[in-house]
C-alpha atoms as one frame of an Amber mdcrd trajectory, in Angstrom:
protein
  89.285  77.560 -19.602  93.072  76.860 -21.136  95.939  78.908 -19.782  99.594
  78.835 -21.247 101.451  77.086 -18.455 104.866  78.270 -19.474 103.418  81.893
 -19.785 101.849  81.421 -16.295 104.987  79.981 -14.742 107.399  82.500 -15.908
 104.813  85.617 -14.860 104.379  83.793 -11.616 108.389  83.666 -11.223 108.570
  87.516 -12.089 106.044  88.208  -9.706 107.541  86.440  -6.841 110.686  88.295
  -7.627 108.771  91.663  -7.589 107.014  90.700  -4.486 109.874  89.716  -2.540
 111.653  93.090  -3.696 108.679  95.384  -2.491 108.823  93.246   0.997 112.716
  93.707   1.496 112.305  97.719   0.502 109.375  97.761   3.180 111.444  96.291
   5.925 114.522  98.485   4.926 112.163 101.597   5.739 110.604 100.008   8.515
 110.313 103.324  10.360 107.611 104.498   7.997 104.176 103.925   9.815 102.924
 100.745   8.249 105.968  99.657   6.775 106.565  96.481   8.543 102.557  95.823
   8.031 103.302  96.058   4.268 106.186  93.950   4.367 104.294  91.187   6.258
 101.675  91.558   3.345 104.241  91.086   0.566 105.781  88.235   2.461 102.545
  86.303   2.618 101.789  86.935  -1.069 105.257  85.859  -2.107 104.837  82.612
   0.012 101.558  81.890  -1.754 102.809  82.481  -5.164 106.314  81.079  -4.807
 105.003  77.618  -3.168 102.188  77.313  -5.783 104.854  77.610  -8.464 106.778
  75.002  -6.656 103.658  72.709  -6.572 103.039  73.030 -10.341 106.434  72.575
 -11.459 107.830  69.760  -9.257 107.058  66.134 -10.434 106.966  64.364  -6.764
 103.873  64.159  -5.037 105.134  64.518  -1.566 106.791  67.723  -2.481 103.706
  68.693  -4.259 101.854  68.156  -0.875 104.503  69.949   1.301 104.496  72.809
  -1.152 100.545  72.777  -0.785 100.646  73.082   3.001 103.294  75.880   2.922
 101.483  77.913   0.488  98.549  77.672   2.684 100.183  79.688   5.157 100.642
  82.430   2.825  97.244  81.931   1.552  95.582  82.062   5.176  97.789  85.312
   6.362  97.232  87.343   3.161  93.877  88.784   3.866  94.695  89.587   7.706
  97.735  91.571   6.998  95.751  93.135   4.288  92.830  94.082   6.706  95.773
  95.282   9.277  97.214  97.375   6.299  93.900  99.099   5.525  92.990 100.057
   9.225  96.743 100.989  10.030  96.734 103.732   7.342  93.330 105.164   7.029
  93.044 105.665  10.796  89.893 104.377  11.149  88.865 102.317  14.469  90.657
 103.986  17.106  91.195 100.424  19.015  92.631  98.564  16.200  94.748 101.301
  14.479  97.322 100.886  17.159 100.535  99.245  16.421 100.545  95.313  16.381
  96.939  95.107  17.101  96.172  94.261  13.278  97.948  90.903  13.951  94.756
  89.875  15.918  93.162  89.460  12.573  95.719  86.653  11.907  94.530  84.324
  14.422  91.805  82.621  12.055  94.465  82.522   9.186  96.772  80.761  11.670
  94.488  78.440  12.701  93.599  77.631   8.992  97.064  76.924   8.344  97.682
  74.435  11.370  94.363  72.523  10.076  96.028  72.400   6.466  99.487  71.142
   8.009  97.539  68.304   9.922  95.113  67.644   7.284  95.759  63.787   7.045
  94.208  63.498  10.670  90.790  65.221   9.983  90.156  66.141   6.423  88.890
  69.424   7.141  90.808  71.405   4.375  90.674  68.909   1.761  89.174  65.404
   1.656  91.354  64.135  -1.109  94.143  65.219  -3.092  95.630  63.595  -6.390
  98.483  64.283  -8.649  97.536  66.029 -12.069  97.500  63.516 -14.925  99.868
  65.793 -16.802 103.038  66.988 -15.387 103.818  69.863 -14.699 100.681  70.565
 -13.218  98.905  71.491  -9.629  97.288  69.142  -7.493  93.652  68.024  -7.938
  91.728  68.710  -4.750  88.294  67.894  -3.371  87.955  70.829  -0.930  86.658
  70.183   2.624  84.362  72.196   4.661  87.025  73.696   6.865  88.261  75.290
   3.834  85.207  76.948   2.911  84.706  78.276   6.508  88.150  79.998   6.256
  87.575  81.134   2.660  84.361  82.979   3.818  86.482  84.533   6.435  89.165
  85.285   4.162  86.763  87.091   1.906  85.232  89.156   4.710  88.527  90.205
   5.821  89.426  91.299   2.301  85.926  92.948   2.066  86.169  95.031   5.078
  89.776  96.205   4.152  88.340  97.232   0.810  85.130  98.891   2.602  87.954
 101.048   4.679  89.454 102.011   1.688  86.411 102.830  -0.235  85.440 104.957
   2.663  88.185 107.027   2.713  88.022 107.420  -1.019  84.437 108.958  -0.703
  85.545 111.116   1.906  88.665 112.357   0.017  88.992 115.356  -2.021  88.990
 114.844  -5.749  92.691 115.688  -6.081  93.531 113.076  -3.172  91.285 110.185
  -4.391  94.184 108.732  -6.619  95.889 107.486  -3.556  92.859 105.361  -2.467
  92.087 104.749  -6.022  94.943 102.994  -6.985  95.060 100.557  -3.834  91.162
  99.878  -4.634  91.893  99.057  -8.416  94.666  96.459  -7.281  92.520  94.755
  -4.526  89.449  94.565  -6.461  91.503  92.835  -9.320  92.923  89.924  -6.794
  89.290  89.769  -4.912  87.285  89.045  -8.329  89.910  86.671  -9.550  89.863
  84.630  -6.351  86.357  84.564  -6.147  86.027  83.426  -9.897  88.317  80.688
  -9.553  86.731  79.315  -6.257  83.094  79.854  -7.703  83.404  79.694 -11.287
  81.778  76.811 -13.556  84.553  76.495 -15.443  87.704  77.712 -13.644  91.233
  77.340 -15.009  93.287  74.320 -14.339  95.773  76.470 -12.525  94.767  79.209
  -9.904  94.981  82.754 -11.170  94.936  84.450  -7.876  98.516  84.458  -7.316
  98.974  85.872 -10.536  96.686  88.653  -9.967  98.927  89.839  -7.154 101.092
  91.460 -10.078  98.209  94.355 -10.018  97.784  94.640  -6.116 101.320  94.560
  -5.242 102.986  97.049  -7.566  99.880  99.338  -6.732 100.311  99.119  -3.125
 104.195  99.972  -3.498 103.427 102.749  -5.950 100.882 104.106  -3.538 102.911
 103.438  -0.436 106.296 104.871  -1.350 105.232 107.212  -4.444 101.926 109.004
  -2.976 102.688 108.041   0.821  99.602 106.047   1.790 100.655 106.431   5.468
  98.977 109.947   4.853  95.873 108.797   4.075  94.873 109.590   7.456  92.230
 112.533   7.989  91.794 114.252   4.329  89.407 117.188   5.952  90.217 119.589
   8.859  87.731 118.101  11.117  88.693 114.461  10.255  92.425 115.832  11.197
  91.448 117.599  14.604  89.143 114.491  15.638  91.942 111.821  14.673  94.571
 113.542  16.435  95.492 112.204  19.835  96.524 115.655  21.349  93.359 117.630
  22.572  93.037 120.737  20.456  91.272 123.832  21.618  90.883 126.615  19.134
  90.326 130.098  20.740  88.974 133.586  18.770  90.512 136.873  19.419  87.838
 137.490  22.226  89.224 134.831  24.427  86.280 132.311  23.350  86.460 128.727
  22.572  85.049 127.930  19.271  86.076 124.617  18.505  87.630 121.492  20.432
  88.350 117.906  19.041  87.362 114.681  20.204  90.330 114.312  22.501  89.844
 117.542  24.092  86.223 116.774  24.679  87.089 113.708  26.733  89.753 115.352
  28.539  87.676 118.673  29.653  84.604 116.353  30.177  82.104 117.982  27.996
  79.941 117.378  24.937  79.913 120.757  23.181  80.789 124.212  23.603  78.196
 126.730  23.708  79.004 129.873  21.880  80.954 132.545  23.663  82.223 130.210
  26.288  85.396 131.919  27.648  88.293 129.335  27.371  89.364 130.063  30.744
  85.986 128.504  31.920  86.743 125.082  30.575  90.471 124.970  31.110  91.847
 123.028  34.127  94.279 124.976  36.329  93.300 128.060  34.245  95.564 130.639
  36.644  98.707 128.804  35.078  97.263 129.175  31.535  96.807 132.805  31.978
 100.442 133.014  33.067 102.026 131.759  29.568  98.968 133.176  27.647 101.299
 135.507  25.724 104.651 133.425  26.000 104.433 131.793  22.780 107.772 129.368
  23.584 106.727 128.672  26.938 105.517 124.955  27.561 103.541 124.153  30.569
 103.418 120.736  31.979 100.216 119.767  34.013  99.015 117.108  36.366  95.328
 116.087  35.919  93.604 113.294  37.744  90.993 111.344  35.898  89.041 108.456
  37.767  91.664 108.722  40.408  94.615 108.201  38.168  97.171 110.888  37.455
  97.879 111.883  33.804 100.218 114.467  32.547 100.281 116.551  29.770 102.664
 118.674  27.983 100.987 122.177  26.904 101.621 125.163  24.756  99.807 128.148
  23.376 100.287 129.010  19.783  98.984 132.393  18.286  97.280 131.805  14.837
  98.079 134.904  12.402  97.268 135.674   8.852  99.944 136.360   6.320  99.573
 139.862   7.034 100.498 139.058  10.878  96.923 139.843  11.796  96.039 137.854
  15.020  93.432 135.311  14.057  93.331 133.589  17.743  94.920 130.904  19.626
  95.390 127.445  19.430  95.975 125.374  22.692  97.536 121.675  22.293  97.634
 119.441  25.342 100.100 116.538  24.488  99.548 113.512  26.630 103.042 112.801
  28.109 101.591 110.124  30.703 103.402 107.285  29.233 106.825 109.255  29.238
 105.969 110.451  32.842 105.232 107.018  34.035 108.442 105.771  32.542 110.543
 108.740  34.286 108.631 108.062  37.328 109.431 104.505  37.277 112.934 105.175
  36.477 113.246 107.368  39.463 111.759 104.991  41.653 114.171 102.355  40.617
 117.099 104.718  41.237 115.425 105.705  44.771 115.029 101.809  45.161 118.795
 101.217  44.296 120.007 104.112  46.237 117.579 102.825  49.415 119.308  99.137
  49.119 122.952 100.584  48.678 122.130 103.011  51.561 120.975 100.437  53.593
 124.363  98.452  53.543 126.131 101.586  55.158 123.531 102.975  57.376 122.626
  99.773  59.064 126.047  98.065  59.485 127.483 100.454  62.027 124.614  99.959
  64.513 124.660  96.896  66.754 121.342  98.001  68.546 118.108  96.236  67.439
 115.908  99.373  68.154 118.051 101.511  66.377 118.590  99.372  63.361 114.646
  99.237  62.949 114.376 102.897  63.473 116.818 103.962  60.799 115.353 101.343
  58.339 111.935 103.266  58.705 113.794 106.441  58.414 115.250 105.808  55.032
 112.125 104.492  53.433 110.409 107.760  54.386 113.219 110.106  53.522 113.504
 108.306  50.024 109.765 107.649  49.247 108.020 110.190  51.557 105.139 107.902
  52.248 102.591 108.616  55.028 103.721 105.583  57.135 106.063 103.184  57.590
 106.393 100.892  60.851 108.216  97.866  61.907 106.036  95.420  64.165 107.772
  92.534  66.032 106.336  89.387  67.397 106.312  89.229  70.955 106.548  86.307
  73.426 102.803  86.165  73.889 102.205  85.778  70.059 101.155  89.456  69.701
 102.285  92.130  67.182 103.653  95.065  68.821 104.768  98.328  66.701 108.398
  98.851  67.796 109.440 101.910  65.272 107.144 104.111  63.284 107.857 107.267
  60.932 105.805 108.853  58.143 104.782 112.217  56.767 101.212 112.147  58.259
 100.177 111.094  61.751  97.653 107.847  61.493  97.517 107.827  65.294  99.556
 104.848  66.064 102.535 104.929  68.280 105.332 102.610  69.198 103.823 100.080
  71.910 100.425  99.528  69.982  99.722  95.678  69.835  97.416  93.657  67.717
  96.561  89.980  67.372  98.434  87.944  64.919  95.180  87.597  62.739  94.335
  91.349  62.845  94.958  94.066  60.021  97.377  93.645  56.865 100.320  93.221
  59.791  98.673  90.406  61.325  97.686  88.818  58.061 101.146  88.875  56.699
 102.566  87.559  59.893 100.054  84.623  59.516 100.837  83.927  55.947 104.714
  84.786  56.254 105.070  86.142  52.787 104.529  89.585  51.225 101.140  91.043
  50.948 100.251  94.107  48.728  96.979  95.893  49.005  96.319  98.205  46.097
  93.122  99.854  47.694  93.205  99.916  51.379  89.797 101.129  51.509  88.378
  98.078  50.124  90.787  95.480  51.534  89.132  93.033  54.049  92.086  93.022
  56.138  92.784  96.662  56.563  91.852  98.696  59.349  92.769 102.295  60.568
  91.395 105.049  62.985  90.293 107.012  59.956  89.393 106.424  56.361  92.477
 106.159  54.030  92.468 105.462  50.207  95.921 104.784  49.392  97.694 101.536
  48.937 100.073  99.365  51.335 102.814  96.733  51.077 103.838  94.407  53.953
 106.493  91.950  54.242 107.897  89.747  56.994 111.070  90.024  58.628 113.050
  86.902  59.455 115.868  86.354  62.248 117.762  83.131  62.407 114.991  81.368
  60.643 112.076  82.370  62.612 109.412  85.094  62.072 110.678  88.145  63.769
 108.204  90.790  62.756 106.943  92.556  59.925 107.608  95.633  57.634 104.519
  97.788  56.685 104.682 100.671  54.436 101.537 102.656  53.254 101.131 105.025
  50.393  98.662 107.858  50.074  97.858 107.002  46.311  96.192 103.618  45.136
  97.928 101.075  43.167 101.088 102.428  44.330 103.407  99.044  44.739 104.433
  96.894  41.895 106.598  94.036  41.548 109.776  95.736  41.489 108.474  97.587
  44.974 107.807  93.837  46.256 111.391  92.742  45.286 112.884  95.960  46.628
 111.240  95.616  50.180 111.886  92.031  50.367 115.522  92.923  49.817 115.500
  95.702  52.119 113.789  93.277  54.715 116.599  90.747  54.021 119.001  93.576
  54.791 117.341  94.341  57.798 117.242  90.609  59.104 121.046  90.620  58.264
 121.694  93.390  60.326 119.694  92.032  63.201 121.414  89.043  63.156 124.893
  90.888  63.001 123.641  92.891  66.185 122.463  89.304  67.588 126.025  88.056
  67.062 127.836  91.202  68.493 125.269  90.912  71.623 126.174  87.183  72.059
 129.825  88.038  71.472 129.817  90.973  74.096 127.778  89.014  76.566 130.342
  86.164  76.182 133.246  88.431  76.879 131.151  89.927  79.757 130.430  86.620
  81.248 134.220  85.265  80.287 135.588  88.450  82.367 132.919  87.874  85.141
 133.737  84.075  85.409 137.389  84.887  85.494 136.918  87.830  88.090 134.765
  85.327  90.473 137.066  82.402  89.909 140.243  84.573  90.698 138.227  85.777
  93.842 137.356  82.544  95.157 140.545  81.007  94.426 142.318  83.611  96.598
 140.636  82.484  99.559 140.500  79.068 101.918 137.480  80.493 103.639 134.271
  78.566 103.059 131.809  81.421 104.024 134.079  84.135 102.240 133.939  82.306
  99.016 130.459  81.442  98.973 129.616  85.024  99.667 131.997  86.207  96.711
 130.105  83.637  94.294 126.637  84.896  95.120 127.319  88.532  95.180 129.486
  88.236  92.053 126.624  86.388  90.252 124.087  88.930  91.136 126.272  91.819
  90.036 127.710  90.579  86.975 124.649  88.820  85.507 121.623  90.419  87.082
 120.431  87.151  88.894 117.880  88.396  91.863 118.258  85.355  94.021 121.296
  83.272  94.434 122.218  80.632  97.111 124.859  78.162  98.234 123.997  74.990
 100.019 126.701  72.313 101.149 125.943  68.501 101.783 126.188  67.290 105.295
 125.016  63.686 105.470 121.475  63.851 103.986 120.771  67.427 104.468 121.782
  70.629 102.756 122.822  73.063 104.696 122.633  77.169 103.659 126.247  78.579
 103.475 125.124  81.965 102.235 122.580  83.732 100.171 121.451  86.990  98.449
 118.190  88.477  97.471 115.768  86.240  99.815 113.476  87.633 102.346 114.927
  87.053 105.816 111.543  85.542 107.050 111.491  82.960 104.007 115.236  81.835
 103.835 115.463  78.191 104.194 118.388  77.154 106.349 118.269  73.451 105.688
 116.904  71.144 103.076 116.620  67.425 103.058 117.823  65.904  99.733 114.261
  64.427  99.453 112.964  68.009  99.086 112.668  70.451  96.111 114.310  70.939
  93.216 117.697  71.260  94.826 117.089  67.583  96.483 116.341  66.530  92.830
 119.535  67.665  91.514 121.419  66.294  94.690 120.118  62.491  94.104 120.502
  62.739  90.228 123.590  64.655  90.207 122.257  66.613  87.261 121.423  70.354
  86.643 117.888  71.301  86.703 116.436  73.926  84.786 112.676  74.935  85.654
 111.455  77.731  83.253 108.092  78.085  84.856 108.198  77.566  88.464 104.370
  77.490  88.615 104.347  74.450  86.767 107.045  72.416  89.143 105.243  70.830
  92.223 108.117  70.071  94.288 109.521  73.667  93.919 110.304  75.320  97.498
 109.002  78.734  97.340 111.379  81.201  99.257 110.175  84.033  97.697 106.600
  84.831  96.386 108.307  86.705  93.055 110.561  83.657  91.889 109.513  82.763
  88.274 112.426  80.444  87.203 115.169  78.195  88.940 118.294  76.641  88.100
 119.942  74.438  90.352 123.681  72.954  89.737 125.017  70.286  91.829 128.484
  71.032  92.894 130.562  67.874  92.035 134.042  66.880  92.900 134.923  63.445
  91.198 131.294  62.500  90.945 131.092  63.241  94.879 128.315  65.818  95.853
 129.755  68.514  97.692 126.545  70.953  97.473 124.620  72.959  95.415 124.501
  76.334  93.651 121.066  77.593  93.468 119.988  80.492  91.216 116.441  82.022
  91.158 115.009  84.957  89.172 111.645  86.966  88.654 109.734  87.969  85.650
 111.935  90.940  85.115 114.966  88.775  84.258 113.944  84.992  83.151 116.511
  82.382  83.111 117.421  80.882  80.050 119.467  78.038  78.507 122.262  80.423
  77.945 122.375  80.872  81.874 122.421  77.089  82.145 125.333  76.898  80.206
 126.900  79.777  82.137 126.501  78.592  85.583 127.507  75.050  84.556 130.672
  76.255  83.594 131.300  78.234  86.829 129.894  75.021  88.826 133.383  73.187
  88.320 135.872  76.193  89.814 133.227  76.757  92.588 133.168  73.025  93.660
 137.163  73.049  93.608 137.253  76.083  95.690 134.493  74.729  98.117 136.352
  71.311  98.305 139.849  73.228  98.769 138.035  75.193 101.807 136.651  72.056
 103.284 140.169  70.419 103.127 141.537  73.671 104.641 139.094  73.853 107.328
 139.767  70.019 108.368 143.444  70.599 108.312 142.740  73.554 110.413 140.612
  71.777 112.684 143.550  69.176 113.003 145.956  71.553 113.814 143.754  73.578
 116.320 141.494  70.906 118.137 141.883  67.763 119.928 141.093  64.698 117.697
 139.198  62.787 120.444 137.335  65.372 122.042 136.935  68.102 119.292 137.950
  70.868 121.892 140.778  73.185 121.522 144.156  71.676 121.787 146.815  72.981
 124.418 148.541  75.078 121.884 145.313  77.123 121.004 144.475  77.393 124.598
 147.931  78.762 125.499 147.610  81.456 122.654 144.091  82.367 123.542 144.930
  82.750 127.362 147.627  85.190 126.508 145.434  86.931 124.197 142.354  86.913
 126.892 144.524  88.059 129.487 146.093  91.075 127.638 142.671  92.146 126.369
 141.374  92.053 130.154 144.256  93.999 131.221 143.548  96.751 128.429 139.903
  96.894 129.227 140.197  96.524 132.697 137.979  93.299 132.984 138.276  89.886
 134.700 138.957  86.757 133.096 138.792  83.204 134.786 140.509  80.196 134.091
 138.977  76.756 135.138 141.110  73.593 135.268 139.954  70.217 135.999 140.408
  66.527 135.660 137.967  63.559 135.722 138.453  61.442 138.820 139.897  58.137
 138.849 139.892  58.089 135.116 142.443  55.488 134.727 140.426  53.186 137.204
 137.514  53.948 134.732 139.703  52.777 131.865 140.797  49.645 133.597 137.142
  49.085 134.263 135.371  49.694 130.946 138.202  49.513 128.232 140.065  52.362
 126.601 137.147  52.741 123.751 134.520  53.400 126.637 137.218  55.811 128.057
 137.550  57.744 124.571 133.641  57.799 124.435 133.487  59.086 128.205 135.751
  61.953 127.213 133.663  62.782 123.937 130.557  62.987 126.286 132.549  65.199
 128.521 133.574  67.509 125.845 129.905  67.534 124.617 128.724  68.638 127.876
 131.272  71.482 128.415 130.328  72.881 124.838 126.462  73.048 125.966 127.491
  75.286 129.082 129.865  77.723 127.254 129.096  80.841 125.829 129.963  81.451
 122.336 132.844  83.592 123.414 134.444  81.222 125.685 137.038  78.575 125.189
 137.073  74.981 126.385 140.669  72.888 125.598 141.629  69.414 126.457 144.795
  70.091 128.740 145.988  66.628 129.130 144.995  63.174 129.311 141.813  63.483
 131.273 142.239  67.079 132.093 140.464  70.218 130.643 140.893  73.758 130.811
 137.971  76.656 130.355 138.822  80.220 129.473 135.972  82.444 130.654 135.965
  85.882 129.130 134.714  88.857 131.291 134.012  86.429 134.197 134.676  87.428
 137.972 135.298  84.718 140.661 131.865  84.841 141.794 130.489  83.847 138.332
 133.233  81.382 137.776 132.207  79.294 140.826 129.012  79.471 139.520 129.642
  77.955 136.243 132.238  75.576 137.737 129.302  74.322 140.062 126.848  73.723
 137.230 129.384  72.003 135.151 130.188  69.741 138.423 126.554  68.867 138.660
 126.104  68.146 134.987 129.067  65.726 134.802 127.468  63.576 137.432 124.415
  62.655 135.091 124.694  59.161 134.091 126.732  58.092 136.876 126.328  54.203
 137.975 125.728  55.526 141.717 125.953  58.857 143.569 129.085  59.788 145.345
 129.262  58.197 148.782 130.775  60.063 151.740 132.201  62.570 149.519 134.251
  60.400 147.780 134.393  60.484 143.656 132.704  58.304 141.090 135.277  57.359
 138.530 134.873  58.947 135.342 132.066  61.235 136.342 132.974  63.415 139.193
 135.375  66.142 138.496 138.286  67.931 140.677 138.171  71.234 139.941 140.279
  74.456 140.797 139.518  77.981 139.753 141.867  81.103 139.261 140.530  84.876
 138.342 142.670  87.685 136.689 143.743  90.034 138.168 142.719  88.888 141.840
 144.665  85.643 141.978 147.458  86.453 139.183 148.794  89.541 137.372 149.980
  87.609 134.560 148.827  84.822 132.003 151.317  82.455 133.414 150.583  83.064
 136.964 146.950  82.661 136.328 147.651  79.229 134.732 149.801  78.074 137.639
 147.106  79.395 140.425 144.339  77.528 138.625 146.643  74.411 138.150 147.597
  74.354 141.667 143.817  74.818 142.871 142.871  71.516 140.830 145.774  69.889
 142.449 144.773  70.873 145.851 140.981  69.392 145.070 142.553  65.995 144.442
 144.672  65.929 147.285 141.606  66.865 149.392 139.657  63.852 148.012 138.504
  64.495 144.790 135.079  65.547 143.663 135.033  69.080 144.681 135.768  72.760
 143.587 138.628  74.476 144.650 139.213  78.370 144.025 142.721  79.448 143.976
 141.903  82.447 146.568 141.471  79.596 149.320 144.852  77.869 148.950
């Protein structure tokens, strides 16, 4: 069949211009239902026709091949858009008539185009392709199996579309069939021309299918823009009602429902209406309908639940009247506004979420108490969203989760203090996985547990503090499927704000603790610096540490030789107090030997721990060092109520230095004081102290009406002893004599070295008889170790004593008289032959 090529090309060019114009017009009026679908159909047809014209006219083989591949895009997509247009505008197929879904039919065409574009690799669309023998002309193709498969699919799509229009054509009234008739005529011409070209025995040298668009395109445009194909939807009243998405209920003047459409049957859950059924028997919430029954302009908003999911409807009741204003009944329309309500609800939730996050910064920022921060956080959630429950559980030291704060509009039976395992419940599961967990249906959630059955949803997110898991925030809703991705992000952000507030509270607490510690340290340091008495310093330290930092047990030991001697303590039972510790014993001994701080977090795990109280759980021992010399140790122990931490180690280590300095100063002061008040050889009081004490004791005895006795003696022939054994031996003998005297003295008596080998003893509240008895004991004790006993009453050099005794007020009225009386008695004893006791009363 021969076709005039010039006429064909001119016609085809004109057609392309027309189709493109129709497509542009369709996109300009895109708001019309289906305008975009028509525009895409026109666009695909213009691609098919335009590039086919290019293939024919261009002499270059590569250009022809490229044009063939591109036109294949229009060829493969045209049937799909045709069917989409048909379904969109006839209203058939509820599932596919929604906007955008007809593009699903474009999938086969898209696949066909892709196969055509890559045909060189697989030869599925055409097996061979050669240039025409005469130019201009179309390519000569040997079509492949894939082409025929997609051609069949295209024919099926075209056929379905024509069937849809044919069905509407048959259901339409005669005066309305012109709309569908126009479209059917154009589509039939194109369909038949394409079938003829593909299957005819003597097809023309060029494809007439694109040229046939000259019939279908104007017809579609004419039907669409002139007659409004978009109104091809229901052409009969029942078709209108059944195809409407709004639920329609028709009510007669007797108040009986006479008819309902498909949407109403689904909404009310009924198949048919029995004659004479009162409308209020089938309406949901009938009392609300009765309230607006005679109010024609009133709109009622209903919330109805279907399958556990809430749906919202905007409802109106319209009165039906004849032209003569005679009442015919009512029409009830229930318009589904669920999408709008969900959008509104989502926007409201978004506003609440933003308000929550904004309020968090203000509400939590002014609190530095962790418990208060957590309580405010859950209160804000409940105030904003009215959830049944919101709680925060914190991780305890024994790896449990304990409810710290809780709030809600319902009582689920849980209170602060409730504890659960790390792997128990949604809370425990969230703590384990350490990320947000959402449960859309708690009733079927494998991790959920509760005292009662609940059917809502839950969200749980971890709370962090200083990079470690602090706890979890749990929120439960009464409704299922409540929480979406935005809720997850909001709650995670909220959790981060809680973490920041907790961190801020911790920093504030640490700062306050540091200031308190600094103040306490300054107070203690100032206190100990103001004293040079060792016991006073130690007492101020142990009591200051207990009061300032709550330590239950504090003690200070000083090192003397290889033993640590207790200076003072606080908190220990008297019967368990350890007065003396060898440096090889206990934690404190190890601190002395190693000159390092010893921190025992759990004393039950320390083998060398010396127990001074059954309640002690931890211990810190700080050696007191002065220029690397160990002076002693500060020992702090505590019970489970106040466990010691590394912070305490740092604090006590800082205090150790001023304590060591104060202890060293006190020891030096004691040494200086001792040098000023004691004899260097014997260690007894020196003469100055003796004279001051004698004056004081005599005055006290006079005031209280008591006695005071004075014993003065010297060692017999001590010069001879020195000449015989040497002066070092003499000093040794003096020390031994002083030690013997100290053993015989009472704690409130005073012994002094009065001269070279002369000693004086003040006996407080002692009469002459008791003083003589004391002197006799001393006289006998001095002879212990003598090389030989006294012979013929004569003394033994270095061992026997010549002693004088005087008593106030019997032998003297003043301290001076008492001294003279005792001294004269001692001289009398020497003159009488030594080795004797001479009372002043016998002079």
